[in-house]
N, C-alpha and C positions, 0 to 999 in steps of 0.2 A: 441427401446422398453426397458423398465426397467425389473428387475428380475421377476416382476409379470405378464409380458406379455402385459402391457399397455404402451401407449405413455408417455414419461417423460414430466413433466411440462416444458414449454418453457424456463423458467429461469434456468433450470438445464442442458441445453444443452451447453456443453463447446464449446467455440468459439475461433478462431484465427483471426477473421476479424471483425472490428467494423462496426456497422450499419451506422454510420456517425461520423463526428468530430465536436465538438463545437469549432468554430473559436477562441473564447476567451480563451478556455482551451489550445488550441494549442499555441496561442500567449504567454500565461503566462509561458509555459514550454520551448519555444524556447530560446536558449542562456543561459540556466540555468545550464550548465555543467552536464546534465543528459543524460542517455541512455546507456543501456547495452544489448548486443545481448543475446538472450536465449542460454543457455548452456555454456556461458562464465562466468568466475568469475575473477574479478580483483578489486582492491581497488583504488579509485581515491583520490587525495589529497582533504582535506576538502575545501569546497567552500562556501563563504558567499551568493552565488546566490541560494543555496538550500533553505535557510530560506525565502528569498524573493519569490521564486517560490511557496513555500508552502502557504505563506500568500495570494498570488494572487489566488491560487487554492482554498483555503478555502473560499474566497470571492465569487468566481464563484459558488461553490457548495452550499453555504448558500442562494444564490438567488433562488434556485429551490428545495432545499432539502425537502423531505416529512416530515410530522409531526412526523413520527416514528423515525427520526434521532434526537437523543438527543444531540450529541456532535461530533465534529471532532477534531482529534489530530494528530500532526506530531510526528511520532515515528520512531524508528530505528536509525541507525548510522547517517543518514543525518540530524537528528534532534539534534545532539550533536555538537556544535561548536568545531572546532579543531580536529575532529575525521575523519580520512580517512574512506571511505565507498564505497560500491558498489554504483555507481551513479544512484540509483533508489530511489525516494521518497517513504517512507512508510507512509500511511495514515490510521489511525484507525477511523472507523465510528461507533460510539456508538449507538446502537439501543434499542428502547423500546422492552420489552419482547413480545409484541403482533404485532411487525412489520410484514407487509405483504411482503413476499419475492418477489412476482411478481411486486409489486409497486416499490420496490427498484431496481429490475432488469431493469424495464422500465426507471427509472430515470438515472441510471448509463449508460445504453446502449445508451440512447439519447444523452449523453455527449461524447460518444466515447469509453467508457470502454468496455472491453470484459470479459466475465465470464470465470474464470479459475478453479473453483472447490469449493467444500464445505467442511465443517468441517469433519475431519476424523482422523485417528491415526497419521498422519504426519502434520496436519494443524489444529490449534485451532479455525479457523474462516472461514467464507465464503469469497472467494477471487475473486477480479476483478483486471484487469490491464489496464493501458493505454499505448499503443504502438504507437509511432509516425509513424514508418514504420513497416511492418510485422516483428515480432521477435526482435524489438528494444524496450525494456521495459523502460518507464520513471517513471511510478507510479505503486505501488502495493496498492490496497485498501483492507483493512482487515475489514470486517463487523463482529461486535461482540456485544454481549449484553452489554449495557452501565452499568458500575459499577461492572460487573462480575469479577471474579478473573483474567482472562486473560487481561481484560481491565486495571485493576490495575497493573498487572505485566508489561505491555507495558509502562505505564506512570512512574511507580516506577524505572524501569531500566533506562529509558531515563533521568529522573530527577537525579538519583544517578550519572550517568556519567557526566552530566552537572555540578554537584556541587562538584565533586571529581576529579580534573585534574590528579592526580597521578594514580588513578584507571582507568581513561579514557585512559591514555597513556599505562598502563599495558594491558588493554583490546585490544587496537590497536595492541600491539606487538603480542598477541595471534592470532589475526585475520590475521596477515601476515605470521604466521607459516603454513606449509603444514598441511592438515587435519589429517594425520596419527600422526603427532607430538603432536597434541592437546589432545590426549586421555590420 
């Protein structure tokens, strides 16, 4: 029940177990140097397989994506060639302002994604994840309004690091520092 005493909408129920796995999605992520157990944090060396896996993932999602999905984008550190990263693909899914959340939930759940939470003070977007095995994350899907400031931030940051190798390397050095040292 939610704070008003009513049943929450189905898509708002956080899940740790997928309803099913789309075989094509599993196949495109196998052997892609991806996978990080929940609660673990480590950086893997940059892998050219990340870009290949993203392009295959994008093709699979485009085959069935709802009309409210305006764009897909590979974001985060795995989208920057030469940058060590947590071995999890980050995918931005740009939505029309009128996107029906239940339709999006059905689409992603049918592919094997699990609902992980919605926009709040710590997360700027609706979040889904794809885990090959329970607790082994391969993909984070960030659902956000297409063209909104957070959408632009994701793309601008990725593009900046792609186009400025010295700054990419400096960013990589800060990522390797213990969290307390970064403040």
